[in-house]
GUZALUM-837538 format. One record per residue: residue in one letter; x, y, z of N, C-alpha, C in turn. Coordinates in steps of 0.1 Angstrom, whole numbers, plus 5000, padded with zeros to 4 digits. Layout:
BEGIN
AXYZXYZXYZ ...
% end
This chain:
BEGIN
M089381588678088381628688088981608702 T088881718709089481708723088381648732 P088781598744087881548753086881648758 E087281778759086381888763085281908753 T085681898740084681918729083681808730 A084181688731083281568732082381578744 L082881618755081981628767080981738765 G081381848759080481958756079281908747 E079681838736078581788727077681688734 I078281598743077481508750076481578760 S077081688766076181768775075081838767 R075381888756074281948748073281848744 G073681728740072681618737071881578748 L072481568760071681528772070681638776 Q071081768775070181878777069081878768 M069281848755068181838746067281728749 A067781618753066981508757066081538769 L066581618778065781668789064681758785 V065081848776064081948771062981878763 L063281778755062281708747061481608756 G062081548765061381448773060681498786 G061081618790060581678802059081698802 P058481768793056981798794056181668793 P056381568785055581448785055781368798 L056981368803057181288816056481358828 V056581488828055981558839054481548839 A053881558827052481538825051981408830 V052681298825052281168829052481148844 L053481198850053681198865052581258872 V052181378868051181458875049781388874 V049481338862048281268859048181138868 G049381068868049380948876049180968891 V049781068896049581098911048181138913 V047581228905046181268907045181148906 V045381068896044480948895044780858906 G045980838911046180748922045580798935 V045580928937044980988949043380968948 I042880998936041380978934041080828936 Q041880738931041580598933041680558947 A042580608954042780578968041580628976 A041080748973039980808980038680738978 T038480698965037280628962037280478963 Q038480418965038680278967038380198954 I038580268943038380198930039680148925 N039880018924041179958921041179898907 E040779968898040779928884042079968877 P042879878872044179918867044179988853 T043079968846042980028833042680178833 I042080228844041780368845042980458845 P044080438853045180518852045880508839 F045880398833046580378820045880468809 V044580458808043880538798043980688801 V043880728813043980868816045380918813 K046480838816047780878813048080888798 V047480798790047580808776046880928770 V045780958775044981078771045781208775 G046381208787047181318791048381338783 L049081228779050281228771049981278757 V048881228751048481278738048181428738 A047481468749047181618750048381698751 V049381658759050581738760051381738747 L051481618741052181618728051481698717 A050181708718049481788708049681938711 A049781968724049982108728051482158726 T052382068728053782118728054582048717 G053981968708054681898698055381988688 H054782098684055382188675056582248680 F056582298693057682348700058782248701 L058482128705059482028707060181988694 L059381978683059881938670060782048665 G060382178667061182288663062582288670 R062582258683063782258691064682148686 M064082028683064881918678065481948665 V064781998656065282038642066382138643 A066182238652067182348653068482288659 F068382198669069582128674070282048664 T069481968656070081878646070781958635 T070182068630070782148620072082218625 D071982268638073182328644074282228645 L073982108649074982008651075581968637 F074781958627075281928613076182048608 H075882168612076782278608078082278616 R078082228628079282228636080182108634 I079682008627080481888625081881918618 P081881998608083282018602084182088612 H083682168620084582238630084982138641 L084182038644084381948655085481848651 I085481798638086481698634087781758628 G087781878625088881938618089382058624 
% end
């Protein structure tokens, strides 16, 4: 395996991590900012409110995009398994 091949595979793995982690992270970020602004405007300083709302948002996003994300992960894994003989030999 050449260094270029190794870097290419690492790059593909990192891109897949971004694709899989992006939607949940963006959803939690947006929900956190919105809840923070609402809490600042209403002066309610209860720490459990943002946590519960973020968890609900995360579950909603995973329910909505879970099938797509799981399909992408399975496709990436099977493609990687099919490429392994060409990578090492």
